VEXVOMAR-156052 format. One record per residue: y, x, z of N, C-alpha, C, O in turn. Coordinates in steps of 0.2 Angstrom, whole numbers, padded with zeros to 4 digits, always signed. Layout:
N
YXZYXZYXZYXZ...
***
This chain:
370
-0315+0286+0066-0309+0284+0063-0310+0285+0055-0314+0289+0053-0306+0281+0051-0307+0281+0044-0300+0284+0041-0295+0281+0042-0301+0289+0037-0295+0293+0035-0295+0293+0027-0301+0293+0024-0290+0291+0024-0289+0291+0017-0284+0296+0015-0278+0296+0017-0286+0301+0011-0282+0307+0010-0280+0307+0002-0285+0306-0002-0274+0309+0000-0272+0309-0007-0269+0316-0008-0263+0317-0006-0272+0320-0012-0270+0326-0014-0271+0326-0022-0276+0325-0025-0265+0328-0025-0265+0327-0033-0265+0334-0037-0264+0334-0043-0266+0339-0033-0265+0346-0037-0270+0351-0034-0273+0349-0028-0271+0357-0037-0276+0362-0035-0274+0364-0028-0278+0365-0023-0267+0365-0026-0265+0368-0020-0267+0362-0014-0269+0364-0009-0266+0356-0016-0267+0351-0012-0275+0350-0010-0277+0348-0005-0279+0352-0015-0286+0352-0014-0288+0357-0009-0292+0356-0005-0285+0363-0009-0286+0368-0005-0284+0366+0002-0288+0367+0007-0278+0364+0003-0276+0362+0010-0279+0356+0013-0280+0355+0019-0281+0351+0008-0285+0345+0010-0291+0347+0013-0294+0344+0017-0295+0352+0009-0302+0354+0012-0301+0357+0018-0306+0355+0023-0296+0361+0020-0296+0364+0026-0294+0359+0032-0296+0360+0037-0290+0354+0030-0288+0349+0035-0294+0345+0036-0295+0343+0042-0298+0343+0031-0304+0339+0032-0309+0343+0037-0312+0339+0041-0310+0349+0036-0314+0353+0041-0312+0352+0048-0316+0351+0052-0306+0352+0049-0303+0352+0056-0303+0344+0058-0304+0343+0064-0302+0340+0054-0303+0333+0056-0310+0331+0058-0311+0327+0063-0315+0334+0054-0322+0333+0056-0324+0336+0063-0328+0333+0067-0320+0341+0065-0321+0344+0072-0317+0340+0077-0320+0339+0082-0312+0338+0075-0308+0334+0080-0311+0327+0081-0310+0324+0087-0314+0324+0076-0316+0317+0076-0323+0317+0074-0325+0317+0068-0328+0317+0079-0335+0317+0077-0337+0311+0072-0342+0311+0069-0333+0306+0072-0335+0300+0069-0330+0299+0063-0330+0293+0060-0327+0304+0060-0323+0304+0055-0326+0301+0048-0331+0304+0046-0323+0297+0045-0325+0294+0039-0320+0295+0034-0314+0292+0034-0321+0300+0029-0315+0302+0025-0316+0300+0017-0322+0301+0014-0311+0297+0015-0311+0295+0007-0305+0298+0004-0300+0298+0008-0305+0301-0002-0300+0305-0004-0299+0305-0011-0304+0304-0015-0293+0307-0013-0291+0309-0020-0290+0317-0019-0286+0319-0015-0294+0321-0023-0293+0328-0023-0297+0332-0028-0297+0330-0034-0301+0337-0026-0304+0341-0030-0311+0344-0028-0314+0341-0023-0313+0349-0031-0320+0352-0029-0320+0354-0022-0326+0353-0019-0315+0357-0019-0315+0360-0013-0316+0355-0007-0320+0355-0003-0312+0349-0008-0312+0344-0004-0319+0340-0004-0322+0338+0001-0322+0340-0010-0328+0336-0011-0334+0340-0008-0339+0337-0005-0333+0347-0008-0338+0351-0005-0338+0351+0003-0343+0352+0006-0332+0349+0005-0332+0348+0013-0335+0342+0015-0337+0342+0021-0335+0337+0011-0338+0330+0013-0334+0324+0011-0330+0325+0007-0336+0318+0014-0332+0313+0012-0334+0310+0005-0339+0312+0002-0329+0306+0003-0331+0302-0004-0325+0304-0009-0319+0302-0007-0326+0307-0014-0321+0308-0019-0320+0302-0023-0324+0299-0026-0313+0299-0024-0312+0293-0028-0309+0296-0035-0312+0293-0040-0305+0301-0035-0302+0303-0041-0301+0310-0041-0298+0313-0036-0302+0314-0046-0301+0321-0046-0294+0323-0049-0291+0319-0053-0291+0328-0046-0284+0329-0047-0283+0331-0055-0278+0331-0058-0289+0333-0058-0288+0335-0065-0286+0329-0069-0282+0330-0074-0287+0323-0067-0285+0317-0071-0278+0315-0069-0276+0310-0071-0275+0318-0064-0268+0316-0062-0262+0321-0064-0257+0319-0063-0264+0327-0066-0259+0332-0067-0255+0332-0073-0258+0333-0079-0249+0330-0073-0244+0329-0078-0238+0333-0077-0235+0333-0071-0236+0338-0081-0231+0343-0080-0224+0341-0083-0225+0340-0090-0219+0341-0080-0212+0341-0083-0211+0333-0085-0215+0329-0084-0204+0332-0086-0202+0326-0087-0204+0322-0093-0206+0316-0093-0205+0326-0099-0207+0323-0105-0215+0321-0105-0217+0316-0107-0219+0326-0101-0226+0324-0101-0227+0318-0097-0232+0314-0098-0223+0318-0091-0224+0312-0087-0222+0305-0090-0226+0300-0090-0217+0306-0094-0215+0300-0098-0220+0297-0103-0221+0292-0104-0224+0302-0106-0229+0301-0111-0235+0298-0108-0239+0295-0111-0236+0299-0101-0242+0297-0098-0241+0291-0093-0245+0291-0088-0236+0288-0093-0234+0282-0088-0239+0277-0088-0241+0275-0082-0243+0275-0093-0248+0270-0093-0254+0272-0088-0256+0269-0084-0256+0279-0089-0261+0282-0085-0259+0282-0078-0263+0281-0073-0253+0284-0077-0250+0285-0070-0250+0278-0066-0252+0278-0061-0248+0273-0069-0247+0267-0066-0254+0264-0065-0256+0260-0060-0259+0265-0070-0266+0263-0069-0269+0266-0063-0273+0263-0059-0267+0273-0062-0270+0277-0056-0267+0274-0049-0271+0273-0044-0261+0272-0049-0257+0269-0043-0261+0262-0042-0262+0261-0036-0262+0258-0047-0266+0252-0046-0272+0253-0043-0274+0250-0038-0276+0258-0045-0283+0259-0043-0283+0262-0036-0287+0260-0031-0278+0266-0034-0277+0268-0027-0276+0263-0022-0279+0263-0017-0271+0258-0024-0270+0253-0019-0276+0248-0018-0277+0247-0012-0279+0247-0023-0285+0243-0023-0291+0246-0019-0294+0243-0015-0291+0253-0019-0296+0257-0016-0295+0257-0008-0299+0257-0004-0288+0258-0007-0286+0258+0000-0287+0251+0004-0290+0251+0009-0286+0246+0000-0287+0239+0003-0294+0238+0004-0296+0235+0009-0298+0240+0000-0306+0239+0001-0308+0244+0007-0313+0242+0010-0306+0250+0007-0308+0255+0013-0305+0253+0020-0309+0254+0025-0299+0250+0020-0296+0249+0026-0295+0255+0031-0298+0254+0036-0292+0260+0029-0292+0266+0033-0287+0265+0039-0283+0261+0039-0289+0269+0044-0285+0269+0050-0278+0273+0049-0273+0272+0052-0278+0278+0044-0272+0282+0043-0273+0284+0035-0278+0285+0033-0267+0284+0032-0267+0287+0025-0263+0294+0026-0258+0294+0029-0266+0299+0024-0263+0306+0024-0261+0308+0017-0266+0309+0013-0255+0309+0016-0252+0311+0010-0251+0319+0010-0249+0321+0015-0254+0322+0005-0253+0329+0004-0248+0331-0002-0251+0331-0008-0242+0333-0001-0237+0334-0006-0237+0329-0011-0237+0323-0010-0237+0331-0018-0238+0326-0023-0234+0320-0023-0236+0314-0023-0227+0321-0022-0223+0315-0020-0222+0310-0025-0221+0304-0023-0222+0311-0031-0221+0306-0036-0226+0300-0035-0224+0294-0036-0232+0302-0034-0237+0297-0033-0237+0295-0026-0237+0289-0025-0237+0299-0021-0238+0298-0014-0233+0294-0011-0234+0289-0007-0227+0295-0013-0221+0291-0010-0222+0283-0013-0220+0279-0009-0224+0282-0019-0225+0276-0021-0230+0272-0017-0230+0266-0015-0236+0276-0015-0241+0273-0011-0239+0271-0004-0240+0266-0001-0235+0276-0001-0232+0275+0006-0228+0269+0006-0228+0265+0011-0223+0268+0001-0219+0262+0001-0223+0256+0001-0221+0251+0004-0228+0256-0002-0232+0250-0003-0236+0249+0004-0237+0243+0006-0239+0255+0006-0244+0254+0012-0241+0253+0019-0243+0249+0023-0235+0256+0020-0232+0255+0027-0230+0247+0029-0232+0246+0034-0227+0243+0024-0226+0236+0026-0233+0232+0027-0233+0227+0031-0238+0235+0025-0245+0232+0026-0248+0234+0032-0254+0231+0034-0245+0238+0036-0247+0240+0043-0252+0246+0043-0254+0248+0048-0252+0250+0037-0256+0256+0037-0252+0262+0040-0246+0262+0039-0255+0266+0044-0252+0272+0047-0251+0277+0041-0256+0278+0038-0245+0280+0041-0244+0284+0035-0242+0291+0038-0236+0292+0041-0246+0296+0037-0244+0303+0039-0244+0308+0033-0248+0307+0028-0239+0312+0033-0237+0316+0027-0238+0323+0029-0235+0326+0033-0243+0327+0026-0244+0334+0027-0242+0338+0021-0244+0337+0015-0237+0342+0022-0234+0346+0017-0229+0342+0014-0230+0338+0009-0223+0343+0016-0217+0339+0014-0215+0339+0006-0216+0344+0003-0213+0334+0003-0210+0334-0003-0204+0339-0003-0201+0339+0002-0203+0342-0008-0198+0347-0008-0191+0344-0009-0187+0346-0014-0189+0339-0005-0183+0336-0006-0177+0340-0005-0171+0338-0006-0178+0346-0001-0172+0351+0000-0171+0354-0007-0165+0357-0007-0175+0354-0012-0174+0357-0018-0171+0352-0023-0166+0353-0027-0173+0346-0023-0170+0340-0028-0173+0334-0025-0178+0333-0021-0169+0328-0027-0170+0322-0025-0170+0321-0017-0174+0318-0014-0164+0324-0015-0163+0324-0007-0163+0316-0005-0164+0315+0001-0161+0312-0009-0160+0305-0007-0167+0302-0006-0167+0296-0003-0172+0305-0007-0179+0303-0005-0180+0303+0003-0184+0300+0005-0175+0306+0006-0175+0305+0014-0175+0298+0016-0178+0297+0021-0172+0294+0013-0171+0287+0015-0178+0284+0014-0180+0280+0019-0182+0285+0009-0189+0282+0008-0193+0286+0014-0198+0282+0016-0193+0292+0015-0197+0295+0020-0196+0292+0027-0201+0291+0030-0190+0291+0029-0188+0288+0035-0191+0281+0036-0193+0279+0041-0191+0278+0030-0193+0271+0030-0201+0270+0030-0204+0266+0033-0204+0275+0026-0211+0274+0024-0216+0279+0027-0222+0278+0027-0213+0284+0031-0218+0289+0034-0218+0289+0041-0212+0290+0044-0223+0288+0045-0223+0288+0052-0223+0295+0055-0219+0296+0060-0226+0300+0052-0226+0307+0054-0226+0312+0049-0230+0311+0044-0222+0317+0049-0222+0322+0044-0223+0329+0047-0221+0331+0052-0228+0332+0044-0230+0339+0046-0228+0344+0041-0230+0344+0035-0223+0348+0043-0220+0353+0038-0223+0360+0039-0226+0362+0044-0223+0364+0033-0226+0370+0033-0221+0376+0032-0223+0382+0032-0215+0374+0030-0210+0379+0029-0205+0379+0035-0202+0374+0036-0203+0385+0038-0199+0385+0043-0192+0382+0042-0189+0379+0047-0189+0383+0037-0182+0380+0036-0182+0373+0035-0176+0370+0035-0188+0370+0034-0188+0362+0033-0186+0359+0040-0184+0353+0040-0188+0362+0045-0186+0359+0052-0179+0357+0053-0177+0351+0055-0175+0362+0052-0167+0361+0052-0165+0356+0047-0161+0352+0048-0168+0356+0041-0166+0352+0035-0167+0344+0038-0163+0340+0037-0173+0343+0040-0175+0336+0042-0171+0334+0049-0168+0329+0049-0172+0338+0054-0170+0336+0060-0162+0337+0061-0159+0332+0064-0159+0342+0059-0152+0343+0060-0148+0340+0055-0143+0337+0056-0150+0340+0048-0146+0337+0043-0147+0330+0042-0143+0326+0041-0154+0327+0044-0155+0320+0042-0158+0317+0048-0160+0311+0048-0158+0320+0054-0160+0316+0060-0167+0313+0060-0168+0307+0062-0172+0316+0057-0178+0314+0056-0183+0319+0059-0184+0325+0057-0187+0317+0065-0191+0321+0068-0197+0323+0064-0200+0319+0061-0199+0330+0064-0204+0332+0060-0208+0337+0065-0205+0340+0070-0214+0339+0063-0218+0344+0067-0220+0350+0062-0223+0349+0057-0217+0356+0064-0219+0362+0060-0225+0365+0063-0226+0366+0069-0230+0365+0058-0237+0367+0060-0239+0374+0058-0244+0376+0059-0234+0378+0054-0236+0384+0051-0239+0383+0044-0240+0377+0042-0240+0388+0040-0242+0388+0033-0250+0388+0033-0252+0393+0035-0253+0383+0030-0260+0383+0029-0263+0389+0025-0269+0391+0025-0259+0392+0021-0261+0397+0016-0263+0403+0021-0268+0407+0019-0260+0404+0026-0262+0410+0031-0269+0409+0033-0273+0414+0033-0271+0403+0035-0278+0402+0037-0283+0402+0031-0288+0406+0032-0281+0400+0025-0285+0400+0020-0287+0407+0018-0292+0409+0015-0282+0411+0018-0283+0418+0016-0286+0422+0022-0291+0426+0020-0285+0421+0028-0288+0425+0034-0295+0423+0035-0299+0427+0037-0297+0417+0033-0303+0414+0035-0308+0416+0029-0314+0414+0030-0306+0418+0024-0311+0420+0018-0315+0426+0020-0313+0431+0023-0321+0427+0016-0325+0433+0017-0321+0438+0013-0319+0437+0007-0321+0444+0016-0318+0450+0012-0321+0451+0006-0327+0451+0005-0317+0453+0001-0320+0455-0006-0322+0462-0006-0318+0467-0005-0328+0464-0009-0330+0471-0010-0327+0473-0017-0330+0470-0022-0322+0477-0017-0319+0479-0023-0323+0481-0028-0323+0479-0034-0327+0486-0026-0332+0489-0031-0337+0484-0034-0338+0484-0040-0339+0480-0030-0344+0475-0032-0341+0470-0037-0344+0468-0042-0335+0468-0035-0331+0463-0039-0330+0466-0046-0331+0462-0051-0327+0472-0046-0326+0475-0053-0332+0476-0057-0332+0475-0063-0338+0477-0054-0344+0478-0057-0347+0471-0060-0349+0471-0066-0346+0466-0056-0348+0459-0058-0344+0457-0064-0347+0453-0068-0338+0459-0064-0334+0456-0070-0332+0461-0075-0328+0461-0079-0336+0467-0075-0336+0472-0081-0329+0475-0081-0326+0476-0086-0326+0476-0075-0319+0479-0075-0321+0487-0074-0326+0489-0071-0316+0491-0076-0317+0498-0076-0313+0501-0070-0311+0497-0065-0312+0507-0069-0309+0510-0063-0301+0510-0063-0298+0511-0058-0298+0507-0068-0291+0507-0068-0288+0502-0063-0292+0497-0062-0282+0503-0061-0279+0497-0056-0279+0491-0060-0278+0491-0066-0279+0485-0057-0279+0479-0059-0272+0476-0059-0269+0476-0053-0269+0473-0064-0263+0469-0064-0266+0461-0065-0268+0460-0071-0265+0457-0060-0267+0450-0061-0262+0446-0064-0256+0447-0063-0264+0442-0069-0260+0437-0072-0261+0430-0070-0267+0427-0071-0256+0427-0066-0257+0420-0064-0253+0415-0067-0247+0414-0065-0255+0412-0073-0251+0409-0077-0250+0401-0076-0247+0397-0080-0253+0399-0070-0252+0392-0068-0259+0388-0069-0264+0391-0070-0259+0382-0069-0265+0378-0069-0265+0372-0075-0270+0369-0076-0259+0371-0078-0259+0366-0083-0259+0369-0090-0255+0374-0091-0262+0366-0095-0262+0370-0102-0255+0371-0104-0254+0377-0107-0251+0367-0104-0244+0368-0106-0241+0374-0104-0238+0378-0107-0241+0375-0097-0238+0381-0094-0242+0387-0095-0239+0393-0096-0249+0387-0095-0253+0392-0096-0251+0396-0103-0250+0402-0103-0251+0391-0108-0250+0394-0115-0243+0397-0115-0243+0403-0118-0238+0394-0112-0232+0397-0113-0231+0404-0109-0228+0408-0111-0234+0404-0103-0233+0410-0099-0238+0416-0101-0235+0421-0102-0244+0414-0103-0248+0420-0106-0245+0423-0112-0246+0429-0113-0242+0419-0116-0239+0422-0123-0234+0427-0121-0234+0432-0125-0231+0427-0115-0226+0432-0113-0229+0437-0109-0228+0443-0110-0233+0435-0104-0236+0440-0100-0240+0445-0104-0240+0451-0102-0244+0443-0109-0248+0447-0112-0245+0452-0117-0247+0456-0120-0238+0450-0118-0234+0454-0123-0233+0462-0121-0232+0466-0125-0234+0463-0114-0233+0470-0111-0239+0474-0110-0239+0479-0108-0245+0471-0112-0251+0474-0111-0252+0481-0114-0254+0486-0111-0250+0482-0120-0250+0488-0124-0246+0494-0121-0246+0500-0122-0241+0492-0117-0236+0496-0114-0239+0499-0107-0235+0504-0104-0244+0497-0105-0247+0499-0099-0255+0501-0099-0259+0497-0097-0256+0506-0103-0263+0508-0105-0267+0510-0099-0273+0510-0099-0264+0512-0094-0267+0515-0088-0269+0509-0083-0272+0510-0078-0268+0503-0085-0270+0497-0081-0274+0492-0085-0274+0492-0091-0278+0488-0081-0281+0483-0085-0279+0476-0082-0277+0475-0076-0278+0471-0087-0275+0465-0085-0281+0460-0084-0285+0459-0088-0280+0455-0079-0285+0450-0078-0282+0444-0077-0278+0443-0073-0283+0439-0082-0281+0432-0081-0285+0428-0076-0291+0428-0076-0281+0425-0071-0284+0421-0066-0285+0414-0069-0280+0410-0070-0291+0412-0071-0292+0405-0074-0292+0400-0069-0294+0400-0063-0288+0394-0070-0288+0389-0066-0294+0385-0066-0297+0384-0071-0296+0382-0060-0303+0378-0060-0302+0372-0064-0307+0369-0066-0296+0369-0066-0295+0363-0069-0296+0364-0077-0296+0359-0081-0297+0370-0079-0297+0372-0087-0304+0375-0089-0306+0379-0085-0306+0373-0094-0312+0376-0097-0311+0383-0100-0305+0385-0102-0316+0387-0100-0316+0394-0103-0313+0394-0110-0310+0398-0112-0316+0389-0114-0314+0389-0121-0307+0389-0122-0304+0391-0127-0303+0386-0118-0296+0386-0118-0293+0393-0118-0288+0394-0122-0295+0397-0114-0293+0404-0113-0295+0409-0118-0292+0414-0119-0300+0407-0122-0303+0412-0127-0297+0414-0132-0298+0420-0134-0293+0410-0134-0287+0412-0138-0283+0418-0136-0280+0421-0140-0283+0419-0129-0279+0424-0126-0283+0431-0125-0280+0436-0123-0289+0431-0126-0293+0437-0125-0295+0441-0131-0300+0441-0133-0289+0443-0134-0290+0447-0140-0290+0454-0139-0291+0458-0144-0288+0457-0133-0288+0464-0132-0293+0466-0127-0295+0463-0122-0296+0472-0128-0301+0475-0123-0299+0476-0116-0303+0476-0111-0292+0477-0115-0289+0478-0109-0287+0472-0105-0285+0472-0099-0289+0466-0108-0287+0459-0105-0294+0456-0103-0298+0455-0108-0295+0454-0097-0301+0451-0095-0299+0444-0092-0293+0442-0091-0304+0440-0091-0303+0433-0088-0308+0432-0083-0314+0433-0083-0306+0429-0077-0310+0427-0071-0308+0421-0069-0302+0420-0067-0312+0416-0069-0311+0409-0067-0312+0407-0060-0317+0409-0057-0307+0403-0057-0308+0400-0051-0310+0405-0045-0314+0404-0040-0307+0412-0046-0308+0417-0041-0302+0420-0039-0301+0426-0039-0296+0416-0039-0290+0419-0039-0289+0424-0032-0286+0429-0033-0291+0421-0027-0291+0425-0020-0294+0432-0021-0292+0437-0019-0300+0432-0024-0304+0438-0024-0300+0443-0029-0300+0449-0028-0297+0440-0034-0294+0444-0039-0287+0447-0036-0286+0453-0036-0284+0443-0032-0278+0445-0029-0280+0451-0023-0276+0455-0022-0285+0450-0020-0287+0455-0015-0289+0462-0018-0289+0467-0014-0290+0462-0025-0291+0469-0028-0286+0471-0032-0286+0476-0035-0281+0467-0033-0275+0468-0038-0270+0473-0035-0269+0474-0029-0267+0477-0040-0262+0482-0038-0255+0479-0039-0250+0481-0036-0255+0474-0044-0248+0471-0045-0250+0464-0048-0256+0463-0050-0245+0460-0049-0246+0453-0052-0240+0450-0056-0234+0452-0053-0241+0447-0061-0236+0443-0064-0238+0435-0063-0244+0433-0065-0233+0432-0060-0235+0425-0057-0230+0420-0059-0224+0421-0058-0233+0414-0061-0229+0408-0063-0227+0405-0056-0231+0405-0052-0220+0403-0056-0218+0401-0050-0222+0395-0047-0225+0391-0051-0222+0394-0041-0226+0389-0038-0229+0392-0031-0227+0397-0029-0234+0389-0029-0237+0391-0023-0240+0398-0024-0241+0402-0019-0242+0400-0030-0245+0406-0031-0241+0412-0029-0243+0417-0028-0234+0411-0030-0230+0416-0028-0231+0418-0020-0230+0424-0019-0232+0413-0016-0233+0414-0009-0239+0417-0008-0240+0422-0004-0245+0414-0011-0251+0417-0010-0252+0425-0012-0255+0428-0008-0248+0426-0017-0248+0433-0020-0245+0438-0014-0247+0443-0013-0239+0435-0011-0236+0439-0006-0240+0440+0000-0240+0445+0003-0244+0435+0002-0248+0435+0008-0254+0440+0007-0257+0442+0012-0256+0441+0001-0261+0446-0001-0258+0453-0001-0262+0458-0003-0252+0453+0000-0248+0459+0000-0248+0463-0007-0249+0469-0008-0248+0459-0012-0248+0461-0019-0241+0461-0022-0238+0456-0023-0238+0467-0024-0231+0466-0027-0231+0462-0034-0236+0462-0038-0226+0458-0035-0226+0453-0040-0220+0452-0044-0214+0454-0041-0220+0450-0050-0214+0447-0053-0215+0440-0055-0220+0438-0057-0210+0436-0053-0211+0429-0053-0208+0427-0060-0203+0429-0062-0212+0423-0064-0210+0420-0070-0210+0413-0071-0214+0409-0068-0205+0411-0075-0205+0403-0076-0201+0402-0083-0196+0405-0084-0204+0398-0087-0201+0396-0093-0204+0389-0095-0210+0388-0097-0200+0384-0094-0202+0377-0096-0200+0375-0103-0196+0379-0106-0201+0369-0104-0199+0366-0111-0192+0365-0110-0189+0364-0105-0188+0366-0116-0181+0366-0117-0178+0359-0113-0174+0360-0109-0181+0354-0115-0178+0347-0112-0179+0347-0104-0174+0346-0101-0185+0349-0102-0187+0348-0095-0182+0353-0091-0180+0352-0086-0181+0359-0094-0177+0364-0091-0170+0362-0090-0166+0363-0085-0167+0359-0096-0160+0357-0096-0159+0352-0090-0154+0351-0087-0164+0347-0090-0163+0342-0085-0164+0345-0078-0160+0344-0073-0169+0349-0077-0170+0352-0070-0164+0356-0068-0162+0356-0062-0161+0360-0072-0156+0365-0069-0149+0361-0067-0145+0364-0064-0149+0355-0070-0143+0351-0068-0144+0347-0061-0140+0344-0058-0151+0346-0059-0152+0343-0053-0155+0347-0047-0155+0345-0041-0157+0353-0049-0159+0358-0044-0154+0363-0042-0152+0367-0047-0152+0364-0036-0146+0368-0035-0148+0374-0030-0144+0377-0027-0155+0375-0030-0157+0381-0026-0155+0388-0029-0155+0388-0035-0154+0393-0024-0153+0399-0027-0159+0403-0030-0158+0407-0034-0165+0401-0028-0171+0404-0030-0176+0399-0032-0176+0393-0030-0181+0401-0036-0187+0396-0037-0193+0398-0034-0198+0394-0034-0194+0404-0031-0200+0406-0028-0200+0405-0021-0195+0405-0017-0206+0403-0018-0206+0401-0011-0205+0408-0007-0202+0407-0001-0206+0413-0009-0205+0420-0006-0198+0421-0004-0196+0422+0001-0194+0420-0009-0187+0421-0009-0183+0415-0005-0179+0416-0001-0186+0409-0006-0183+0403-0002-0184+0404+0005-0179+0403+0009-0190+0406+0007-0191+0407+0015-0187+0413+0018-0185+0412+0023-0187+0418+0014-0183+0424+0016-0176+0423+0015-0172+0427+0018-0173+0418+0011-0166+0417+0010-0163+0423+0007-0157+0425+0008-0167+0427+0003-0164+0433-0001-0169+0434-0007-0175+0432-0006-0167+0439-0011-0171+0440-0017-0176+0446-0014-0174+0452-0014-0182+0444-0013-0187+0449-0011-0191+0451-0017-0193+0457-0018-0193+0446-0021-0197+0447-0027-0192+0445-0033-0188+0440-0033-0193+0449-0039-0189+0447-0045-0191+0441-0048-0197+0440-0049-0186+0436-0050-0188+0430-0053-0185+0431-0061-0179+0432-0062-0189+0430-0065-0187+0430-0072-0188+0423-0075-0193+0420-0075-0182+0419-0076-0182+0412-0077-0179+0411-0084-0174+0414-0087-0183+0407-0088-0181+0404-0094-0179+0410-0099-0184+0414-0101-0173+0410-0101-0171+0415-0106-0172+0423-0104-0173+0427-0108-0172+0424-0097-0173+0430-0094-0180+0433-0095-0182+0438-0094-0185+0428-0096-0192+0430-0096-0193+0431-0103-0195+0427-0108-0193+0438-0105-0195+0441-0111-0198+0447-0110-0199+0450-0105-0201+0450-0116-0205+0456-0115-0201+0462-0112-0203+0466-0108-0195+0463-0114-0191+0468-0112-0190+0468-0104-0191+0473-0101-0188+0462-0102-0186+0462-0095-0193+0462-0091-0193+0465-0085-0198+0459-0093-0205+0459-0090-0207+0466-0089-0210+0468-0084-0207+0470-0095-0209+0477-0094-0205+0481-0089-0208+0485-0085-0198+0480-0089-0194+0484-0084-0196+0482-0077-0197+0487-0073-0197+0476-0076-0198+0474-0069-0206+0476-0067-0207+0477-0061-0210+0475-0071-0217+0477-0070-0217+0485-0068-0220+0487-0063-0214+0489-0072-0213+0496-0071-0210+0497-0064-0213+0502-0060-0206+0493-0062-0202+0494-0055-0207+0493-0049-0207+0497-0045-0211+0487-0050-0216+0486-0044-0222+0491-0044-0226+0490-0039-0222+0495-0049-0228+0500-0049-0226+0506-0046-0230+0511-0045-0219+0507-0045-0217+0513-0042-0218+0513-0034-0217+0508-0031-0220+0519-0031-0222+0519-0024-0217+0517-0019-0218+0513-0015-0210+0519-0020-0205+0518-0015-0203+0510-0015-0203+0507-0010-0203+0508-0021-0202+0500-0022-0207+0496-0019-0206+0491-0015-0213+0498-0020-0219+0495-0017-0219+0495-0009-0220+0490-0006-0217+0501-0007-0217+0501+0001-0212+0497+0004-0213+0494+0009-0206+0496+0001-0201+0492+0004-0203+0485+0003-0201+0481+0007-0206+0483-0003-0208+0476-0004-0213+0474+0001-0213+0468+0004-0218+0478+0003-0223+0476+0008-0220+0475+0015-0223+0471+0018-0215+0479+0016-0212+0478+0023-0209+0471+0023-0209+0467+0028-0206+0469+0018-0203+0462+0017-0209+0457+0018-0208+0451+0020-0214+0458+0015-0220+0453+0015-0222+0452+0022-0224+0447+0024-0222+0458+0026-0224+0457+0033-0219+0453+0037-0221+0448+0041-0213+0453+0036-0208+0449+0039-0209+0442+0037-0208+0437+0041-0210+0441+0030-0212+0434+0028-0217+0431+0032-0217+0425+0033-0223+0434+0033-0228+0431+0036-0227+0429+0043-0229+0424+0046-0222+0433+0047-0220+0432+0053-0216+0425+0053-0217+0421+0058-0212+0424+0048-0208+0418+0048-0212+0412+0047-0210+0407+0049-0218+0413+0044-0222+0407+0042-0226+0404+0048-0229+0399+0048-0226+0408+0054-0228+0405+0060-0235+0406+0062-0238+0403+0067-0239+0411+0059-0245+0413+0061-0251+0408+0059-0250+0403+0055-0257+0409+0062-0263+0405+0060-0263+0398+0063-0259+0396+0068-0267+0394+0061-0269+0387+0064-0266+0381+0061-0266+0376+0065-0263+0381+0055-0259+0375+0053-0264+0369+0052-0262+0364+0054-0270+0370+0049-0275+0365+0048-0277+0362+0055-0278+0356+0055-0278+0366+0059-0281+0364+0066-0275+0360+0069-0277+0355+0072-0269+0363+0069-0264+0359+0073-0263+0352+0070-0262+0347+0073-0263+0352+0063-0261+0346+0060-0267+0341+0061-0265+0335+0062-0273+0343+0060-0279+0338+0061-0278+0335+0069-0279+0329+0070-0277+0339+0073-0277+0337+0080-0271+0333+0082-0271+0328+0086-0265+0334+0079-0259+0330+0079-0261+0323+0076-0259+0318+0079-0264+0323+0071-0265+0316+0067-0270+0312+0072-0269+0306+0073-0275+0316+0074-0280+0312+0079-0277+0310+0085-0278+0304+0088-0273+0314+0088-0269+0312+0094-0265+0306+0093-0265+0301+0097-0261+0306+0088-0257+0300+0086-0261+0294+0085-0258+0288+0087-0267+0294+0082-0271+0288+0081-0274+0286+0088-0275+0280+0088-0275+0290+0092-0279+0288+0098-0274+0287+0104-0277+0286+0110
***
């Protein structure tokens, strides 16, 4: 079979790579062409476009790059027509992927969507396009099943969350060796996960690093995104207690004592590594004003959304300042608070459905095709 996979972000690259591994097992003759990143490329197949060239954040940045976005859509359509895949597999990234699905379905291409667009958060009217343009939807969050099937009468398949596999299948990190390799001392590590795009990294780190001097018994380590060069981060490495490690976020989380995390998939990853965290978000003024008028969720972190209660503290926009960040970081460093939080993390993992998401999804795709 010929598979065409479109992933437009770092998280999609991770899940796409694990899905590809299982597709190769399920289909000995799999021929895969994809949009993704380094992890997918290392798995096999043919990379068409790297997600670094696709990542635009916020309403204003998207508006400023419309010419590039439309050029990429045109290239994708032409490449699909030339490849003639048996199925197109979309991984999240809805602004781009839903456009391709709308074009591809009437032409007779099979359209499978792995990791649903978060239409339960905003743009719920996209359900009409999903019903029209998507043959099969594989969801990874438990509450999405009722959303699709009970509220919108659209059958979906809950496969569990692929992060559980990604974390459980990795080689354990030797804490002492990791610290030695990266010139870290014996103090506990506080991981800083500021995001993957320059705009959000700069905004988040300026606030996260403001509390460093208040915690001299800890060392802070910035998790560098694979999409950014070291030279970009140098401006933030002005204190001896602040370190930088690129493209090793899972290793870093496995040795971390606590973390400050920009909202997104990283909040869930941090919880699955059982690291107490404070969730941070501060967007551009215009983007935030628009977003808060169209997003009606009680929470912004996946941890709290899945648990349907505040498990981890969220500091959003104006609330994200040095005073509040220092207060909340102090809180997650206390023994009793940490113990209660880790119990909630265990319940979270149970809700996510256990291991095997990539295996289930690959085999369901292959089954539907054959």
